[in-house]
Biopython code that builds the backbone (N, CA, C, O; Angstrom):
import numpy as np
from Bio.PDB.StructureBuilder import StructureBuilder

atoms = [
    (1, "MET", "N", (9.083, 62.469, 118.322)),
    (1, "MET", "CA", (10.521, 62.372, 118.443)),
    (1, "MET", "C", (11.182, 63.270, 117.397)),
    (1, "MET", "O", (10.774, 63.309, 116.236)),
    (2, "GLU", "N", (12.202, 63.979, 117.836)),
    (2, "GLU", "CA", (12.904, 64.905, 116.949)),
    (2, "GLU", "C", (13.673, 64.148, 115.873)),
    (2, "GLU", "O", (14.353, 63.160, 116.148)),
    (3, "ASP", "N", (13.549, 64.629, 114.660)),
    (3, "ASP", "CA", (14.263, 64.054, 113.532)),
    (3, "ASP", "C", (15.766, 64.228, 113.746)),
    (3, "ASP", "O", (16.196, 65.311, 114.144)),
    (4, "PRO", "N", (16.579, 63.201, 113.496)),
    (4, "PRO", "CA", (18.032, 63.318, 113.685)),
    (4, "PRO", "C", (18.660, 64.433, 112.839)),
    (4, "PRO", "O", (19.610, 65.087, 113.269)),
    (5, "GLU", "N", (18.127, 64.639, 111.649)),
    (5, "GLU", "CA", (18.650, 65.704, 110.791)),
    (5, "GLU", "C", (18.386, 67.076, 111.408)),
    (5, "GLU", "O", (19.258, 67.945, 111.396)),
    (6, "THR", "N", (17.194, 67.268, 111.942)),
    (6, "THR", "CA", (16.858, 68.537, 112.597)),
    (6, "THR", "C", (17.785, 68.780, 113.772)),
    (6, "THR", "O", (18.288, 69.888, 113.961)),
    (7, "ARG", "N", (18.006, 67.746, 114.556)),
    (7, "ARG", "CA", (18.894, 67.862, 115.725)),
    (7, "ARG", "C", (20.302, 68.263, 115.300)),
    (7, "ARG", "O", (20.911, 69.154, 115.893)),
    (8, "GLU", "N", (20.809, 67.599, 114.272)),
    (8, "GLU", "CA", (22.156, 67.893, 113.784)),
    (8, "GLU", "C", (22.246, 69.330, 113.266)),
    (8, "GLU", "O", (23.217, 70.031, 113.548)),
    (9, "LEU", "N", (21.247, 69.764, 112.518)),
    (9, "LEU", "CA", (21.240, 71.131, 111.997)),
    (9, "LEU", "C", (21.193, 72.154, 113.130)),
    (9, "LEU", "O", (21.863, 73.186, 113.077)),
    (10, "ARG", "N", (20.397, 71.856, 114.151)),
    (10, "ARG", "CA", (20.278, 72.756, 115.302)),
    (10, "ARG", "C", (21.625, 72.891, 116.015)),
    (10, "ARG", "O", (22.018, 73.990, 116.406)),
    (11, "ILE", "N", (22.320, 71.784, 116.180)),
    (11, "ILE", "CA", (23.638, 71.799, 116.830)),
    (11, "ILE", "C", (24.643, 72.584, 115.988)),
    (11, "ILE", "O", (25.428, 73.369, 116.519)),
    (12, "GLU", "N", (24.615, 72.368, 114.678)),
    (12, "GLU", "CA", (25.528, 73.091, 113.783)),
    (12, "GLU", "C", (25.294, 74.600, 113.852)),
    (12, "GLU", "O", (26.247, 75.377, 113.900)),
    (13, "GLU", "N", (24.026, 75.011, 113.856)),
    (13, "GLU", "CA", (23.730, 76.441, 113.919)),
    (13, "GLU", "C", (24.195, 77.036, 115.248)),
    (13, "GLU", "O", (24.707, 78.155, 115.278)),
    (14, "ALA", "N", (24.023, 76.308, 116.332)),
    (14, "ALA", "CA", (24.491, 76.791, 117.636)),
    (14, "ALA", "C", (26.014, 76.945, 117.631)),
    (14, "ALA", "O", (26.543, 77.922, 118.161)),
    (15, "ASP", "N", (26.709, 75.989, 117.036)),
    (15, "ASP", "CA", (28.167, 76.070, 116.945)),
    (15, "ASP", "C", (28.612, 77.255, 116.091)),
    (15, "ASP", "O", (29.556, 77.964, 116.440)),
    (16, "ARG", "N", (27.926, 77.461, 114.976)),
    (16, "ARG", "CA", (28.265, 78.582, 114.092)),
    (16, "ARG", "C", (27.998, 79.917, 114.780)),
    (16, "ARG", "O", (28.789, 80.854, 114.669)),
    (17, "GLU", "N", (26.871, 79.992, 115.492)),
    (17, "GLU", "CA", (26.556, 81.224, 116.220)),
    (17, "GLU", "C", (27.654, 81.526, 117.244)),
    (17, "GLU", "O", (28.132, 82.658, 117.329)),
    (18, "ARG", "N", (28.044, 80.530, 118.007)),
    (18, "ARG", "CA", (29.082, 80.687, 119.021)),
    (18, "ARG", "C", (30.403, 81.155, 118.383)),
    (18, "ARG", "O", (31.073, 82.044, 118.908)),
    (19, "ALA", "N", (30.760, 80.551, 117.255)),
    (19, "ALA", "CA", (32.003, 80.915, 116.573)),
    (19, "ALA", "C", (31.958, 82.361, 116.082)),
    (19, "ALA", "O", (32.949, 83.081, 116.200)),
    (20, "GLU", "N", (30.834, 82.788, 115.539)),
    (20, "GLU", "CA", (30.715, 84.167, 115.045)),
    (20, "GLU", "C", (30.756, 85.171, 116.194)),
    (20, "GLU", "O", (31.351, 86.240, 116.057)),
    (21, "ARG", "N", (30.135, 84.843, 117.319)),
    (21, "ARG", "CA", (30.189, 85.761, 118.470)),
    (21, "ARG", "C", (31.620, 85.862, 119.000)),
    (21, "ARG", "O", (32.055, 86.936, 119.414)),
    (22, "GLU", "N", (32.340, 84.761, 118.988)),
    (22, "GLU", "CA", (33.748, 84.792, 119.398)),
    (22, "GLU", "C", (34.562, 85.624, 118.407)),
    (22, "GLU", "O", (35.427, 86.405, 118.804)),
    (23, "HIS", "N", (34.281, 85.451, 117.125)),
    (23, "HIS", "CA", (34.969, 86.237, 116.096)),
    (23, "HIS", "C", (34.701, 87.732, 116.294)),
    (23, "HIS", "O", (35.603, 88.554, 116.131)),
    (24, "ALA", "N", (33.469, 88.079, 116.642)),
    (24, "ALA", "CA", (33.113, 89.484, 116.874)),
    (24, "ALA", "C", (33.899, 90.045, 118.057)),
    (24, "ALA", "O", (34.356, 91.187, 118.011)),
    (25, "ARG", "N", (34.057, 89.252, 119.110)),
    (25, "ARG", "CA", (34.823, 89.717, 120.278)),
    (25, "ARG", "C", (36.288, 89.944, 119.931)),
    (25, "ARG", "O", (36.930, 90.844, 120.473)),
    (26, "ASP", "N", (36.814, 89.122, 119.023)),
    (26, "ASP", "CA", (38.231, 89.206, 118.665)),
    (26, "ASP", "C", (38.506, 90.154, 117.496)),
    (26, "ASP", "O", (39.663, 90.369, 117.136)),
    (27, "ALA", "N", (37.464, 90.717, 116.907)),
    (27, "ALA", "CA", (37.615, 91.564, 115.719)),
    (27, "ALA", "C", (38.414, 92.827, 116.041)),
    (27, "ALA", "O", (38.251, 93.445, 117.093)),
    (28, "GLU", "N", (39.273, 93.180, 115.104)),
    (28, "GLU", "CA", (40.081, 94.386, 115.259)),
    (28, "GLU", "C", (39.382, 95.615, 114.695)),
    (28, "GLU", "O", (39.624, 96.732, 115.152)),
    (29, "LEU", "N", (38.527, 95.417, 113.717)),
    (29, "LEU", "CA", (37.805, 96.525, 113.093)),
    (29, "LEU", "C", (36.340, 96.467, 113.467)),
    (29, "LEU", "O", (35.776, 95.384, 113.624)),
    (30, "SER", "N", (35.719, 97.630, 113.610)),
    (30, "SER", "CA", (34.301, 97.651, 113.978)),
    (30, "SER", "C", (33.427, 97.060, 112.871)),
    (30, "SER", "O", (32.393, 96.456, 113.158)),
    (31, "THR", "N", (33.831, 97.229, 111.607)),
    (31, "THR", "CA", (33.051, 96.647, 110.515)),
    (31, "THR", "C", (33.105, 95.127, 110.578)),
    (31, "THR", "O", (32.111, 94.449, 110.317)),
    (32, "GLU", "N", (34.252, 94.610, 110.920)),
    (32, "GLU", "CA", (34.416, 93.161, 111.066)),
    (32, "GLU", "C", (33.538, 92.637, 112.213)),
    (32, "GLU", "O", (32.928, 91.572, 112.112)),
    (33, "GLU", "N", (33.493, 93.403, 113.287)),
    (33, "GLU", "CA", (32.677, 93.026, 114.445)),
    (33, "GLU", "C", (31.195, 93.019, 114.080)),
    (33, "GLU", "O", (30.473, 92.079, 114.414)),
    (34, "ARG", "N", (30.745, 94.070, 113.393)),
    (34, "ARG", "CA", (29.335, 94.150, 112.999)),
    (34, "ARG", "C", (28.953, 93.002, 112.068)),
    (34, "ARG", "O", (27.876, 92.421, 112.201)),
    (35, "THR", "N", (29.829, 92.682, 111.136)),
    (35, "THR", "CA", (29.564, 91.581, 110.212)),
    (35, "THR", "C", (29.429, 90.263, 110.967)),
    (35, "THR", "O", (28.513, 89.485, 110.703)),
    (36, "ALA", "N", (30.328, 90.017, 111.892)),
    (36, "ALA", "CA", (30.285, 88.785, 112.673)),
    (36, "ALA", "C", (29.021, 88.726, 113.527)),
    (36, "ALA", "O", (28.419, 87.661, 113.666)),
    (37, "LEU", "N", (28.618, 89.844, 114.091)),
    (37, "LEU", "CA", (27.401, 89.872, 114.908)),
    (37, "LEU", "C", (26.152, 89.621, 114.061)),
    (37, "LEU", "O", (25.224, 88.945, 114.506)),
    (38, "ARG", "N", (26.130, 90.165, 112.842)),
    (38, "ARG", "CA", (24.995, 89.908, 111.942)),
    (38, "ARG", "C", (24.917, 88.427, 111.602)),
    (38, "ARG", "O", (23.834, 87.843, 111.575)),
    (39, "ARG", "N", (26.072, 87.826, 111.342)),
    (39, "ARG", "CA", (26.099, 86.393, 111.041)),
    (39, "ARG", "C", (25.646, 85.583, 112.251)),
    (39, "ARG", "O", (24.896, 84.617, 112.111)),
    (40, "ALA", "N", (26.099, 85.974, 113.428)),
    (40, "ALA", "CA", (25.702, 85.275, 114.652)),
    (40, "ALA", "C", (24.189, 85.374, 114.847)),
    (40, "ALA", "O", (23.542, 84.393, 115.215)),
    (41, "ASP", "N", (23.632, 86.551, 114.601)),
    (41, "ASP", "CA", (22.184, 86.730, 114.722)),
    (41, "ASP", "C", (21.430, 85.847, 113.728)),
    (41, "ASP", "O", (20.386, 85.283, 114.055)),
    (42, "LYS", "N", (21.965, 85.735, 112.519)),
    (42, "LYS", "CA", (21.352, 84.881, 111.506)),
    (42, "LYS", "C", (21.346, 83.431, 111.973)),
    (42, "LYS", "O", (20.335, 82.741, 111.842)),
    (43, "HIS", "N", (22.471, 82.963, 112.517)),
    (43, "HIS", "CA", (22.552, 81.585, 112.994)),
    (43, "HIS", "C", (21.624, 81.371, 114.193)),
    (43, "HIS", "O", (21.041, 80.296, 114.336)),
    (44, "ALA", "N", (21.484, 82.373, 115.045)),
    (44, "ALA", "CA", (20.563, 82.271, 116.176)),
    (44, "ALA", "C", (19.123, 82.137, 115.674)),
    (44, "ALA", "O", (18.350, 81.336, 116.198)),
    (45, "TYR", "N", (18.774, 82.919, 114.668)),
    (45, "TYR", "CA", (17.430, 82.850, 114.089)),
    (45, "TYR", "C", (17.168, 81.464, 113.503)),
    (45, "TYR", "O", (16.114, 80.874, 113.735)),
    (46, "LEU", "N", (18.132, 80.953, 112.745)),
    (46, "LEU", "CA", (17.967, 79.632, 112.139)),
    (46, "LEU", "C", (17.860, 78.545, 113.207)),
    (46, "LEU", "O", (17.071, 77.611, 113.068)),
    (47, "ARG", "N", (18.646, 78.666, 114.258)),
    (47, "ARG", "CA", (18.597, 77.697, 115.357)),
    (47, "ARG", "C", (17.216, 77.721, 116.012)),
    (47, "ARG", "O", (16.654, 76.669, 116.315)),
    (48, "GLU", "N", (16.672, 78.916, 116.229)),
    (48, "GLU", "CA", (15.341, 79.044, 116.830)),
    (48, "GLU", "C", (14.275, 78.395, 115.940)),
    (48, "GLU", "O", (13.374, 77.722, 116.439)),
    (49, "LYS", "N", (14.378, 78.596, 114.645)),
    (49, "LYS", "CA", (13.422, 77.984, 113.722)),
    (49, "LYS", "C", (13.545, 76.462, 113.751)),
    (49, "LYS", "O", (12.539, 75.757, 113.666)),
    (50, "LEU", "N", (14.764, 75.954, 113.870)),
    (50, "LEU", "CA", (14.960, 74.513, 113.962)),
    (50, "LEU", "C", (14.407, 73.964, 115.276)),
    (50, "LEU", "O", (13.914, 72.837, 115.319)),
    (51, "GLU", "N", (14.489, 74.756, 116.345)),
    (51, "GLU", "CA", (13.899, 74.338, 117.613)),
    (51, "GLU", "C", (12.380, 74.255, 117.488)),
    (51, "GLU", "O", (11.758, 73.338, 118.026)),
    (52, "GLU", "N", (11.785, 75.215, 116.776)),
    (52, "GLU", "CA", (10.344, 75.171, 116.529)),
    (52, "GLU", "C", (9.983, 73.921, 115.726)),
    (52, "GLU", "O", (8.991, 73.251, 116.010)),
    (53, "ARG", "N", (10.796, 73.625, 114.732)),
    (53, "ARG", "CA", (10.574, 72.438, 113.901)),
    (53, "ARG", "C", (10.667, 71.174, 114.748)),
    (53, "ARG", "O", (9.865, 70.253, 114.588)),
    (54, "ALA", "N", (11.647, 71.131, 115.649)),
    (54, "ALA", "CA", (11.818, 69.961, 116.512)),
    (54, "ALA", "C", (10.590, 69.781, 117.416)),
    (54, "ALA", "O", (10.104, 68.664, 117.592)),
    (55, "ARG", "N", (10.095, 70.879, 117.984)),
    (55, "ARG", "CA", (8.902, 70.796, 118.823)),
    (55, "ARG", "C", (7.710, 70.282, 118.030)),
    (55, "ARG", "O", (6.930, 69.466, 118.521)),
    (56, "SER", "N", (7.578, 70.760, 116.812)),
    (56, "SER", "CA", (6.497, 70.327, 115.946)),
    (56, "SER", "C", (6.620, 68.835, 115.636)),
    (56, "SER", "O", (5.620, 68.117, 115.633)),
    (57, "GLU", "N", (7.838, 68.369, 115.378)),
    (57, "GLU", "CA", (8.059, 66.958, 115.088)),
    (57, "GLU", "C", (7.728, 66.096, 116.302)),
    (57, "GLU", "O", (7.213, 64.987, 116.157)),
    (58, "GLU", "N", (8.018, 66.597, 117.482)),
    (58, "GLU", "CA", (7.739, 65.834, 118.696)),
    (58, "GLU", "C", (6.239, 65.747, 118.955)),
    (58, "GLU", "O", (5.747, 64.739, 119.463)),
    (59, "GLU", "N", (5.512, 66.812, 118.600)),
    (59, "GLU", "CA", (4.072, 66.820, 118.789)),
    (59, "GLU", "C", (3.361, 65.934, 117.760)),
    (59, "GLU", "O", (2.305, 65.366, 118.037)),
    (60, "GLY", "N", (3.959, 65.829, 116.573)),
    (60, "GLY", "CA", (3.338, 65.094, 115.477)),
    (60, "GLY", "C", (3.608, 63.662, 115.571)),
    (60, "GLY", "O", (3.157, 62.891, 114.724)),
]
sb = StructureBuilder()
sb.init_structure("model")
sb.init_model(0)
sb.init_chain("A")
sb.init_seg("    ")
for serial, (resi, resn, name, xyz) in enumerate(atoms, 1):
    if name == "N":
        sb.init_residue(resn, " ", resi, " ")
    sb.init_atom(name, np.array(xyz, "f"), 0.0, 1.0, " ", f" {name:<3s}", serial, name[0])
structure = sb.get_structure()
């Protein structure tokens, strides 16, 4: 069973990723857009790692 903390962290990272991608779409400057996309990618990576952790917790 997935740890509640892992689940909450995974949801938070997904929300942050979504917000950064929206910020990138609304950015007026290309530097602002690139920064938001880098942040979104970081949150996507963290979310993926949390999904791996959740799978591991379910197997254990």
